[in-house]
C-alpha positions as CSV (number, residue, x, y, z in Angstrom):
1,M,-2.4,-19.6,5.5
2,A,-1.4,-16.3,7.1
3,R,-4.2,-13.7,7.1
4,N,-3.9,-10.2,5.8
5,L,-3.7,-7.7,8.8
6,L,-4.7,-4.7,6.6
7,K,-8.3,-3.8,6.6
8,N,-10.1,-2.8,3.4
9,P,-7.1,-3.4,1.0
10,F,-9.2,-3.3,-2.2
11,G,-11.3,-0.1,-1.5
12,E,-14.6,-2.2,-1.2
13,E,-15.4,0.1,1.9
14,E,-14.2,3.3,0.1
15,V,-11.4,4.8,2.4
16,E,-12.6,3.2,5.7
17,F,-9.8,2.1,8.0
18,W,-7.1,4.2,6.1
19,E,-5.6,7.5,7.6
20,M,-5.0,10.0,4.8
21,T,-1.5,11.3,5.7
22,E,-1.4,13.4,2.4
23,N,-4.6,14.1,0.5
24,G,-3.6,16.7,-2.1
25,G,-5.3,17.7,-5.4
26,N,-8.8,16.2,-5.7
27,Q,-7.8,13.8,-3.0
28,W,-8.0,10.0,-2.8
29,K,-10.9,8.2,-4.6
30,V,-12.0,4.7,-5.1
31,E,-12.9,3.5,-8.7
32,D,-14.0,0.3,-10.3
33,L,-11.5,-1.8,-12.3
34,P,-10.2,-1.4,-15.0
35,G,-11.1,2.3,-15.0
36,D,-10.7,4.9,-17.6
37,C,-7.5,4.2,-19.6
38,G,-6.7,1.4,-17.3
39,H,-5.6,-2.2,-17.3
40,A,-7.4,-5.4,-16.1
41,H,-5.9,-6.9,-12.9
42,C,-4.4,-10.4,-13.1
43,D,-6.7,-11.5,-10.4
44,D,-10.4,-11.4,-11.6
45,S,-11.7,-11.2,-8.0
46,V,-10.1,-7.7,-7.7
47,K,-13.0,-5.2,-8.5
48,K,-11.8,-1.8,-7.1
49,Y,-8.7,0.3,-6.6
50,F,-7.6,3.5,-4.9
51,V,-6.5,6.3,-7.1
52,T,-4.5,9.4,-6.5
53,S,-4.7,13.0,-7.8
54,Y,-2.4,15.7,-9.1
55,E,-0.7,16.4,-5.8
56,L,0.8,13.9,-3.4
57,C,-1.7,11.4,-1.9
58,L,-0.5,9.1,0.9
59,K,-2.6,6.8,3.0
60,R,-1.6,4.7,6.0
61,Q,-2.6,1.9,8.3
62,V,-0.9,1.1,11.6
63,V,-1.5,-2.5,12.7
64,D,-1.5,-3.1,16.5
65,L,-0.1,-6.7,16.5
66,L,-1.1,-7.4,20.2
67,E,-4.6,-6.2,19.5
68,E,-4.7,-8.5,16.4
69,G,-4.0,-11.5,18.8
70,Y,-0.3,-12.0,18.6
71,S,1.5,-12.6,21.8
72,A,4.8,-10.7,22.7
73,E,6.6,-14.1,22.8
74,D,5.5,-15.0,19.3
75,L,6.5,-11.6,18.0
76,D,9.8,-11.6,19.9
77,S,10.7,-14.9,18.0
78,Q,11.0,-12.6,14.9
79,P,8.5,-14.4,12.5
80,P,8.8,-13.5,8.8
81,V,6.6,-10.5,8.0
82,T,5.6,-10.2,4.4
83,V,4.3,-7.2,2.7
84,E,2.7,-6.9,-0.8
85,D,1.3,-4.1,-2.8
86,W,-0.1,-3.7,-6.4
87,Y,0.1,-0.5,-8.3
88,S,-0.5,0.7,-11.9
89,G,-0.8,3.9,-13.9
90,R,-3.0,5.0,-16.8
91,T,-2.3,4.8,-20.5
92,D,-2.7,8.6,-20.9
93,C,-0.8,10.0,-17.9
94,G,2.3,9.3,-16.1
95,C,2.5,8.9,-12.4
96,T,4.7,8.2,-9.3
97,Y,4.3,5.5,-6.7
98,Q,5.9,5.2,-3.3
99,L,5.7,2.7,-0.4
100,T,7.1,2.8,3.2
101,V,6.5,-0.2,5.5
102,S,7.9,0.1,9.0
103,L,8.2,-2.5,11.7
104,L,7.8,-0.7,15.0
105,D,8.4,-1.4,18.7
106,E,6.0,-0.6,21.6
107,N,7.0,3.1,21.4
108,E,6.4,3.1,17.6
109,E,10.2,3.5,17.0
110,V,11.4,1.8,13.8
111,L,13.0,-1.6,14.1
112,Q,13.3,-2.1,10.4
113,E,11.9,-0.3,7.3
114,F,11.2,-1.2,3.7
115,K,11.2,1.9,1.4
116,P,12.0,1.1,-2.2
117,E,12.9,4.0,-4.4
118,E,10.0,6.0,-5.8
119,V,8.7,4.6,-9.1
120,T,7.7,6.8,-12.1
121,L,5.4,5.0,-14.5
122,D,5.6,6.2,-18.1
123,P,2.3,5.6,-20.0
124,D,4.2,5.1,-23.3
125,I,6.3,2.3,-21.9
126,D,4.1,0.3,-19.4
127,S,1.4,1.3,-17.0
128,S,0.0,-2.3,-16.3
129,W,-0.5,-3.7,-12.8
130,R,2.8,-4.5,-10.9
131,K,3.4,-6.1,-7.6
132,V,6.0,-5.2,-5.0
133,S,6.7,-7.4,-2.2
134,H,9.3,-7.8,0.6
135,T,9.7,-10.1,3.6
136,F,11.3,-8.8,6.8
137,E,13.6,-11.2,8.8
138,D,16.1,-10.8,11.6
139,Y,14.7,-7.5,12.7
140,G,15.2,-8.1,16.5
141,P,12.8,-8.6,19.3
142,G,10.2,-6.0,20.3
143,L,7.9,-5.9,17.2
144,R,4.5,-4.6,18.3
145,F,3.2,-2.4,15.3
146,I,3.4,-2.4,11.5
147,S,3.0,0.9,9.7
148,F,2.0,0.5,5.9
149,E,1.9,3.7,3.9
150,H,1.7,4.2,0.1
151,G,0.5,6.5,-2.6
152,G,1.8,8.9,-5.2
153,Q,0.4,11.3,-7.8
154,D,0.2,12.0,-11.5
155,T,3.1,13.7,-13.3
156,K,1.1,16.1,-15.4
157,Y,-0.8,17.9,-12.7
158,W,-4.2,17.3,-14.5
159,N,-7.3,18.1,-12.5
160,G,-9.0,14.8,-11.5
161,W,-7.7,11.3,-10.7
162,F,-4.9,10.5,-13.2
163,G,-2.3,9.4,-10.5
164,V,-1.1,6.0,-9.4
165,R,-3.7,3.2,-8.7
166,V,-3.2,0.9,-5.7
167,T,-5.0,-2.2,-4.6
168,G,-4.6,-5.6,-2.9
169,S,-2.2,-4.3,-0.2
170,S,-1.2,-6.9,2.4
171,V,0.7,-7.6,5.5
172,T,1.1,-11.2,6.8
173,I,3.0,-12.8,9.6
174,Q,4.2,-16.4,9.2
175,L,4.0,-18.0,12.5
């Protein structure tokens, strides 16, 4: 079983290990599931999530794969790299969600990137938890870092934490 290379993916340690690349509005916050106007997660072991505010909030981790114990030879064999993220909205306020995951070489230049279109969640249609996942393959030799960045904001610019909720982020390498 491949291990998750992201630290603190559920917010159990507040925002430890995450770099706040955008911290607008009332900034990032960690809340307990299901939260106000929220939904239960399909995994009962998930207890917390990160939530965004009324201006853009993005947070990032860059994983140093050599530091994590992978050899250059293993990485140059282009093992599959799978990323997953869970996001949801509230039942009373819309929000946007975005994700960018980049495979980087030793100079932190992009080898391959996964950046799906920004999602807007409408509370009148469905704001329950959704999973996004992607597996990188055939990205060429030279992988040394992985950058994982996600976030969003609410669509009504309400003071507080009415934006997208994220939890359970993961980056795994199948060797």
